[in-house]
C-alpha positions in Angstrom: 216.0 -150.1 -257.7 217.6 -146.7 -257.8 216.5 -143.9 -255.4 214.1 -141.5 -257.1 214.5 -137.8 -256.2 212.4 -135.1 -257.7 215.3 -132.9 -259.0 213.0 -130.7 -261.1 210.9 -129.5 -258.1 214.0 -129.1 -255.9 215.8 -127.1 -258.4 212.7 -124.9 -259.0 212.4 -124.3 -255.3 216.0 -123.2 -255.0 215.9 -121.1 -258.2 212.9 -119.2 -256.8 214.7 -118.2 -253.6 217.9 -117.5 -255.5 216.0 -115.2 -257.8 214.5 -113.3 -254.8 217.9 -112.8 -253.2 219.5 -111.5 -256.4 221.1 -108.1 -255.8 222.0 -108.7 -252.2 225.5 -108.3 -250.8 228.2 -111.0 -250.6 227.3 -114.7 -250.3 223.6 -113.8 -249.6 223.0 -113.8 -253.4 224.8 -117.0 -254.5 225.3 -119.5 -251.6 222.1 -121.6 -251.1 222.1 -121.9 -247.3 223.0 -118.2 -246.8 220.5 -117.0 -249.4 217.7 -119.1 -247.9 218.4 -117.6 -244.4 218.5 -114.1 -245.9 215.3 -114.7 -247.8 213.4 -116.0 -244.7 214.8 -113.1 -242.5 213.7 -110.6 -245.2 210.1 -112.0 -245.2 209.9 -111.7 -241.4 211.2 -108.1 -241.7 208.6 -107.4 -244.4 205.8 -108.7 -242.2 207.0 -106.7 -239.2 207.4 -103.5 -241.1 204.0 -103.6 -242.8 202.7 -103.0 -239.3 205.4 -100.5 -238.3 204.6 -98.4 -241.4 201.1 -97.7 -240.1 202.6 -96.5 -236.7 205.2 -94.4 -238.4 202.7 -92.7 -240.7 200.3 -92.0 -237.9 203.1 -90.3 -235.9 204.0 -88.2 -238.9 200.4 -87.1 -239.4 200.2 -86.1 -235.7 203.4 -84.0 -236.0 202.1 -82.2 -239.1 198.7 -81.5 -237.5 200.5 -80.3 -234.4 202.7 -77.9 -236.4 199.6 -76.6 -238.3 197.5 -76.1 -235.2 200.3 -74.3 -233.3 200.4 -71.7 -236.1 196.9 -70.7 -234.8 197.8 -70.8 -231.1 196.5 -74.3 -230.4 198.2 -77.5 -229.3 197.5 -80.8 -231.1 195.5 -82.2 -228.1 193.4 -79.1 -227.8 192.7 -79.1 -231.6 191.7 -82.8 -231.7 189.6 -82.5 -228.6 187.6 -79.6 -230.2 187.4 -81.3 -233.5 185.8 -84.4 -231.9 183.5 -82.2 -229.9 182.3 -80.4 -233.0 181.8 -83.8 -234.7 184.1 -83.0 -237.7 184.9 -86.4 -239.0 188.2 -86.0 -240.8 191.0 -88.5 -240.4 194.5 -87.6 -239.3 195.7 -88.4 -242.7 193.4 -85.8 -244.3 194.1 -83.2 -241.6 197.8 -83.6 -242.1 197.5 -83.2 -245.8 195.4 -80.1 -245.4 197.9 -78.6 -242.9 200.8 -79.1 -245.3 199.4 -78.6 -248.7 196.2 -76.5 -248.2 196.8 -74.1 -245.3 193.7 -72.0 -246.1 191.4 -75.0 -245.8 193.2 -76.0 -242.6 192.7 -72.5 -241.3 189.0 -72.7 -242.0 188.8 -75.9 -240.0 190.7 -74.3 -237.1 188.3 -71.3 -237.2 185.3 -73.7 -237.2 186.5 -75.4 -234.0 187.6 -72.3 -232.1 
């Protein structure tokens, strides 16, 4: 009896990965083994960087708040210490947005904590 192989499912699996690697450089887009490795590596980078993105944005917000607070003669740590003491519950994301795009509102917050 001839050996039965499920070619339909195998081909579909390969096509799915080849479709995902379309647009990559060199053999990564058209050689199965290279494409499969590139695809798996890409998934691991995506997983890692979804976490790194949170760190990067938090660092950016802190820099923006620091720059905004220094305009009014305060360091970031002083400002955050006073904001917590006054129980003003604004996230760093919101504070950074205010410092950049709404300086008058940020100034009001700084005046409230001074």
